[in-house]
N, C-alpha and C positions, 0 to 999 in steps of 0.2 A: 591575909590581906597580899599574900603572893602576886593574884591577878592586879591588884593595884601595881606593883612594883613592875611588872611585865608593862603593862599599858603605862606606865610613866616613862619608863626605860624607851618604850616605843616612840613617845612623844618626844622627847630629848633629841632623839637619832633624826627624827622628822626634822625637828627646828634647827637642830647643827646643820644638816644637809642642805634646809631651805635658805639658813642664813649665808652660807657658802654658793648659792647659785646666785641669789640677789645680791651680793655686795662684787661678785665676781662682772669684771668691765665685760667681759665677753665672754659670756656662759655659751657653752657649746655641747649640748646634753645631745648624744646621738644613741636613739635608742634602735631595737630592732636591725642592728648591724651585723652580718653574720659572716664572721672570722673564721677559717679554719681553725686556730689556735685557742679557739673559744666552744665551750662547751653548749651546744646549740639548747639545749634545757635551759641556761641561764643567760643566752644571748639579750633576751630582753632587759636584763638588768646590767649589761657591759656599758660601760661609760669609756672612751677615749681621754686619757689625759692629755691635754693641750701641752703639756710642756714636757711630756715626754715622746710626742710624736712628730713628726715631718708633714709640713704644710706643703701642698703643690697648688700653685695657681698658674693660669693660664689665659693667656689673652691672643686673638686673632691680630695678627698686624700685616702690613703690607709686604707680599714675599715672604711670609710665613707665620710662625706662633712663639710670643715669649712666653717661656716656663721660668714661675719664680718657684723654687724651693728654700722653705726656712724652715727653724728649727729654736728651741730655745736652749741657750749654752748658759747650765747651772754655777759652772765656774766662773764663769765673766756676768752673767746677769744679766745679759741682754738677749735679743733675737738675732741670729745668723740668717742672712736673706741671700741668696746666690741667683742671679739672671744667665740664662740660657737663651739662645735664640736656634728655634729649629726651621730651616730655610725649606719651602713648600718643594723643592725637589728632592726630598731626601722621606725616607720612609717613617714616618712618626713614630710607631709604636719602639723601633729597633732605637731611635733615637732616646727616645724619652726612657727605655730602661738603660742605656749608656748615662745618661743624665743623672740617673737615680745612682746608680754604681758608683760613679765619680764621687757622688755629692757625700753617700754613706763612707767611700773609702776616705775622704777628703775630710769630716766632720765625725768620723766614729760612730 
């Protein structure tokens, strides 16, 4: 009956994973993401944990771009969000790099 135990364990894992995705208000399953730190053989099984990730959102605005960077703070139990404005007359890539470094230093 070892085959039954293996099958049953697989079904339990599957049900557990599906229940977590169904009850999560913002499920974000990212498949096929290739990240240098992840073994490419297992990249199809890689999922980013939203509560341990930084989120970057950008929106065009008159005269520049608004950049929002956020992450979940476990100690406070809330999301931290900071807004930055990148003017059109500045180089976007260097400004975005500067924003990310500032955010990481500020929020650890």
